[in-house]
N, C-alpha and C positions, 0 to 999 in steps of 0.2 A: 865557298865564296859567299853564299847567302848568309851563313853564320857570321862571317867577318863583317859584312855590310851591316847586319843587324846589331852586332856588338859595337861597331863604330857609332851607329845611330843612338844606341842606348847610352853609351859612354858620354857622348856629346850632350845628350839631354840630361843625364844624371848630374854632370858637372855644373850645368847651368841651373838646374833645379836646386842643387845644394847651395849654390851661391845666393840664389834669389830667396831661398828659405832662411838665410842667415846662418847656415852651418859654417860657412867660411866667411871671414871678414871681407867686406867689399873693398876692392882695391881702389885707392884714389891716386890718380896720377898727379904728382906734385913735382914742380920744378922751382927751386928757391934760389934767388940771387941776392947777395948781400943782405944787409939788415936795415932796411928802410921801410917806408910805407908798403903795405901789402895790397897789390892789385890782383883781384881774383876773376878769372874767366870761367864760365861754366858752359863751354862748348869747345870741341877739340879741333874741328876742321880749320877754322879760321885762326885758332889760337896761336899756332906757330908763326904765322905771318905777322900778326899783331905783336907777339912777344919779341920778335926780332927788332922791329922798328922801335917799340917802347923801351926795350933794354938798351938800345943805342942812345936814345934821347934822354932817358932817365936811368942812369946806371945804378942809382941807389934804391930803386923800387924792386921789391921781391915780387915775382910773378908766379902764380899758381893756376893750374887748370884742373877742373874736376867736372864730372857729369852732373847735370841738373836733373834731380829726381822728379818723376811725374807724381801726380796726386796719388795718395794711398790706395784709392779704389782701383786705379789702373794697375798699380804694382800687384795688388792682390789678385786681380783677374789674370795677369801674366803668370803669377806663381801657380794659380789653380790650373791654368792651361798647361803649364810645364809638367805638373804632376799627372794631370789627366792624359796628356799625350803619352807619357811613359806607361801608364796603366793600359791604355788602349793598344799601344804597340805590344805590350806583354800579352794581352788577350789574343791579339792577332797571331802572334808567334806560337803561343800554346794551343790555339785553336778552340779556346773556351768560348761558348756562346753566351754573352751576358744577357741577351734578350730572353733566353729560356728561364733565367732566374726570376724574371718578372712575369712569366707566363705568356710572353709575346712571341710571335713568329718573327724570325730574323729577316730584316729587309734584304733586298737583292744586293745592295752595296756591300753588306756584310758577307754575303755568299761570294761575291766577286773578290773581296779582301781575303777570304780563306783560300780561294783558288790562286790568288796572286799575292802572296804574303810579302814579298820584297817590295813590290810596287805599292801595296797598301801601306806598309810601314813608312816608306819614303814619303808618300803623299801625306800621311798623318803628321809626320815629322816636319815637313816643309810648310804645310798649311798652318800648323800650330805655331811654328816659329814666326811666320809672317804676321799672324795676329798678335803674338807676344811682342814682337818688335814694334808694331803699330801702337800697342798699349804703352810701351816704355818710351816712345818718341814724344818729345815735348816741343821741339822747335825753338827751344830757349837759347838766348845769347845774353846772359846776365853778367854784368861787370860791377864789381864793388871795389872801393878803395877804402881800406881799413874798415871793412864791414859796412860801409855806407854805399848804397846803390848809386852808381853813376850812369848806368845804361841798362835798359831792359827791352829786349826785343819783344817780350810778351806784351809790354805796354805800348811800345812805339810801332810794332808791326814790321820793323826792318832792322837790318844790321847797320851800325854806324860806319860811315866812311872813315878812312884813316885820318883825314883832316879833322873830322868831327871829334873823333876820339882824342887826338892830340890836343885839340882846343879845350875839350872838357878837362883833360888831365892838367893842362897848363893853368886853367882857372882854379882847379882844386888845389894844385900845388902852391899857387900864389896865395890862395886863401889860407892854407895850412901854415905857410911861412908867416903871413900877416897875423894870424891868431896866436902863433907861438911867440912872435915878437911882442905882441900886446901883453901876453901872459908874463913874459920876462920883465917888462917895464913895470908891471904892477907889483912884482915880488920884491 
């Protein structure tokens, strides 16, 4: 049973580490509708609700959702923790004392970890994942229309209401139609 739990923990950590290290291409969740202007959301929780309302009101808009990446330093910290977690779990499982390599006496928590390997591995796994998730969390809700920002939670500090978003899109769509008609008149 212990081996099964440890293999599960290692497999979950290895898959995530490989993805974060760039070994596997990062998946982008994309949903495309028709061939019109592109409205891009960079948050998933609210995405589905906004997508439903916007696609009903503007059937020509393609809507995509993807994750908003944190600053590179936080991504690197999360990647380091992911690898460090696996090394630490491996050392716990094998029973190798890393402190002896540096000529230090092992602290009591290491002794406890050697006596309670399953619990120690689970604690390392979950604590590390908690810190990694905190590093990767941005709190962003960024919306662009044809790569032009129309809303930023990072700048405004809050999510737009559905009415605000519809009003912004109405204004942008009217402006785009006006600009296109002026371009056609000049040609």
